[in-house]
C-alpha positions as CSV (number, residue, x, y, z in Angstrom):
1,M,150.1,-6.7,-103.1
2,E,147.1,-5.9,-100.9
3,A,148.9,-2.9,-99.4
4,V,149.5,-1.5,-102.9
5,L,145.8,-1.8,-103.7
6,I,144.7,-0.2,-100.5
7,I,147.1,2.7,-101.1
8,L,145.9,3.0,-104.7
9,A,142.2,3.0,-103.5
10,I,142.9,5.7,-101.0
11,G,144.7,7.8,-103.7
12,V,141.7,7.4,-106.1
13,I,139.2,8.4,-103.3
14,I,141.3,11.5,-102.4
15,F,141.5,12.4,-106.1
16,F,137.8,12.4,-106.6
17,F,137.0,14.2,-103.4
18,R,139.8,16.7,-103.5
19,N,137.6,19.8,-104.0
20,S,135.3,18.9,-101.2
21,L,138.3,18.2,-98.9
22,K,139.9,21.6,-99.7
23,K,136.9,23.8,-99.0
24,P,136.7,23.4,-95.2
25,F,140.4,24.0,-94.7
26,L,141.1,26.8,-97.1
27,R,137.9,29.0,-96.9
28,T,138.1,30.9,-93.7
29,E,136.8,34.3,-94.9
30,E,134.2,35.4,-97.3
31,K,135.5,36.6,-100.6
32,Y,133.8,39.5,-102.3
33,Y,134.3,39.9,-106.0
34,T,132.9,43.3,-106.3
35,I,131.9,46.2,-104.1
36,D,128.2,45.3,-104.8
37,D,128.8,41.8,-103.4
38,Q,130.2,43.2,-100.2
39,Y,127.4,45.7,-99.9
40,N,124.8,43.0,-100.4
41,A,126.4,40.7,-97.9
42,D,126.6,43.5,-95.3
43,R,122.9,44.3,-96.0
44,R,121.9,40.7,-95.5
45,N,123.8,40.6,-92.2
46,R,122.0,43.8,-91.1
47,E,118.7,42.4,-92.0
48,K,119.3,39.1,-90.1
49,E,120.3,41.1,-87.0
50,I,117.2,43.3,-87.3
51,D,115.1,40.2,-87.7
52,T,116.7,38.7,-84.6
53,L,116.0,41.8,-82.6
54,L,112.4,42.1,-83.8
55,G,111.9,38.4,-82.9
56,K,112.8,39.2,-79.3
57,M,109.9,41.6,-79.0
58,G,106.8,40.4,-77.4
59,K,103.4,41.9,-76.6
60,N,105.0,45.1,-75.2
61,G,106.9,45.9,-78.3
62,V,110.1,47.8,-78.0
63,Q,109.7,47.8,-74.2
64,D,110.6,44.1,-74.1
65,L,114.1,44.8,-75.5
66,S,117.1,45.6,-73.3
67,E,118.6,49.0,-73.6
68,K,121.5,47.6,-75.5
69,D,119.2,45.9,-78.0
70,R,117.1,49.1,-78.4
71,K,120.2,51.1,-79.2
72,R,121.4,48.5,-81.7
73,L,118.0,48.4,-83.4
74,E,117.9,52.2,-83.7
75,E,121.5,52.1,-85.1
76,L,120.6,49.5,-87.7
77,S,117.4,51.1,-88.7
78,K,119.2,54.4,-89.5
79,K,121.5,52.7,-92.1
């Protein structure tokens, strides 16, 4: 009898938390509903990368960045 109650309790818990259990396993990539959503997501990613590169700069400005970072910053600023 106790085993049945335990199994029933586990079933009820899984039922109430089924949506939160699905999300980590099923959602592996971002889903864009429109072209605008994809554009805005790409723009946010570019802005985050630019902010990271600008955060690396110190007193000497662009001179503090590596050659690779300078090229990437130029590339991102042209878009």
